[in-house]
Structures are given as structure tokens and as C-alpha cells.
N, C-alpha and C positions, 0 to 999 in steps of 0.2 A: 494549422486550421484556425479559422476565426473563432475566438472563444467569447466574443461579446454576448452577454445575456445568458451565459452558460453556468453562472454561479448564483447560488441563493444569496440574495442581498442581506438577509438576516444573519446567516451563519458563515457566509464566505465559502461554503463548500460547493462543489460541483453538484448539479442536480442529476438525478438518474436519467432524466430525459436528454440532457446534454451529452452525457456519456453514451447513451444509446444512439443519439444522432451522430456523434463522432464515429462510432463503430460502423454505422450504416454507410457513411461517406467513405470511410477507409475501405470497407469491404467493396463498395461500388467501384472505387478507383482501381483496386486490385483486379476486379473482374474486367474492367475496361482494358487494363494492361493485357490480361490473358486473351481476351477476344482479339485485340489488335495483333498480338503476337501470332495467334492462330491464323488470322487473315493473311499475315505475311507468309506463313508457311503454305497456306493454300495457294497464294499467288505463285509461289515458287513451284508448287506441284503442277499447277495449270501450265506454266511455262515449260516445264519438263515434258508434259504430255504433248504439247504443240511441237516442241523441238523434236521429240522422238518420232511423232507422226510424220513430220516433214522429212526428217532424215530417212526414215523407213521408206517413205514414198520415193525419194530420190534413189535409194539403193535398189528397191525392188521393181521400179517401173522404168522400162527402157524409154517410154515416151517422156517420162519425167526427166531423165538424164539427157534425153535428146534435145530438150529446149536450150541446153547450154552449148550445143554444137553449131558452128557456123553453117554446116551443111543443111541444117533444118530450114535455113532462111534463103537458100539458093536452089532453084529459082524462087523468087519472092512471090508468094501467093497469100493474099489477104486472109483467107479463111484458115490458113495454117500458121502463118507468120505472126499475126496479131495475137491469137490466143497463146502461142508459144512464148512470145516476148512477155506477155502479161503473166503467164505461169512462171517463167524464170524470175521476173522481178518480184512477184508476190511471194515466191518461195524463199528467195534470199531475204526479203524484207521480214517475213515471219520468223525466220531463223535468227536474224540479227535482233529483232525485238524480244524474242524468247531469251536470248543470251543476256540482253540488257536487264531483264527481270531478275535474273539470278546473280548478277554482278553485285559485289558488296556495296553497301551504301554508307555514306558518311553524313552525319548530322552536325548542325552548328553547335549543338551542346550534347553532353553525355551525362549519364547518371551512374550510380553504383550498380544499377541493374545491367549495365553493358560491360562486358569483361575488359574492353579496351579503355574504359574510363575509370576502372577501379583504382589504378595508381594515383590518378588525379583526385579522386574522391575519398580515398581511404582515411586520411586524417580527419576530414570533416565528419565522416561516418563514425569514427572512433570517438570524437568529441561529443557528437549527438548521442551516441550510445551511453557514454559516461554520464551525461545529463538526463538520460531517459527521455530525450526530446522526440516525442511521437510526431510532432509537426515536421521534423526533418524527413522522416520516412514518408509522410504524406506528400511533401513537396517533391521528393524523389520519384514517387509514383506519378504525380501530375506531370513532372518534366519528362518522364519516360513515355507517358502517353503522347505528349507532344512529338517526341522523336519518332515513336512508332507510327503515328498518324502520317507524318511526312513520308516515311519510308513506304508505308502501305499505299499511299496515294500514288507515289512514283511507280511502284511495282505494278499496281493495277492499271495504270495508264499504259504501260508497255504490254501487259497481258491483253488489254483491249485491242491495241494495235496489232499484236501478233495474231490474235483470233480473227481480226478483220482481214489480215493478209492471208490467213488460212482459208477463209471463206472465198476470197477472190481466187486463190490458187485452185480450190476445188471447182469453182464455176468455170474458170478458164480451162481446166483439165477436161471437164465435160464437153465444153465447146470444141476443144481440140479433138477429142474422141469422135465427136459427131462429124467433124471436118475430114477426119482420116477415113 
């Protein structure tokens, strides 16, 4: 952390205000980490709900399964074939997007807070601990926020796509029910 202006010029000691400010920033970055981690878990849960709904729909609905049968499209009737094709495509699209949400993500950098990066960061962590370097911990949290941010953005992008596919599937299913 930047420590400029955090020492009393007369005594060379850290001021109470600077120590409190350090704690506030440290607490804040830890909170940001927790929030981003929770948002990643929530995106996984949303994807699981969409995936489960789409799978249950396909299993429980003969009309839902029927859109994947070539017999549905012969003879070709616009009022049945178009909603059927849209339903089939949007269902597959939603399921694929939901799967993409829960696939593991890789980031360009890692920190001690990611189990996969521990071996790479163990020595630096041990050295920082021996020196009681609180700045190392702060940097680890900041770097981890960067990683979690990229992962959360990617996951929510796919959640959004999966949800849009779900909406299109529901609308096309309603149109199909009206046409039948």
C-alpha cells in the first residue's frame, strides 16, 4: 500500500490516522473479494437453474422433445415448423450457454487465494510472512479481485445469453402450443 504521508515527520512514527486508513482499505479489498466470489457462485447457481429447467422441459414435454424429430417438419407448415425450429435452437443454445457458465475458468494470473496458484506463490508468501509484509497481502487481494472480476464478467455474459435463450424457448413454445 502507498505509505506516503503516513508517518509523523517529527517522530518518524506511523500516525493513528494512517493505520486506520490502511485497515479500512485492507478491509474494503477483502470485502470486494468476498462479494465477487459470491457473485461467481450466484452465476453458477443461475446457470444450474436454467440448465435444470431446460432439461426438465425436454424430459417432461413431448412437444419439447418433438421439435428434435424430423417428423415434426414434414409436411412443412410455417405455423408449426418455425416455432419448432426456434424452440429446438433456443433450447440447445440455452443448455450450451449454461454449461459454459459452470466450466472452469483460467486467468492470466493467479494469487495465493487460488488453490491452483499456491505452489507458484508459496515461497513469496513465506518470505512476505517472515518480513511481516502487509503490502504483499494487500497486493494479493487486489490481484485476486482482478482475477475474480474477469471470471465473473465471463460467467455473467453466458448467464445472460442462457437466460435470453430460455425466454426465446418459452415464447416459441407458447407459439407452438397456439399453433397445435
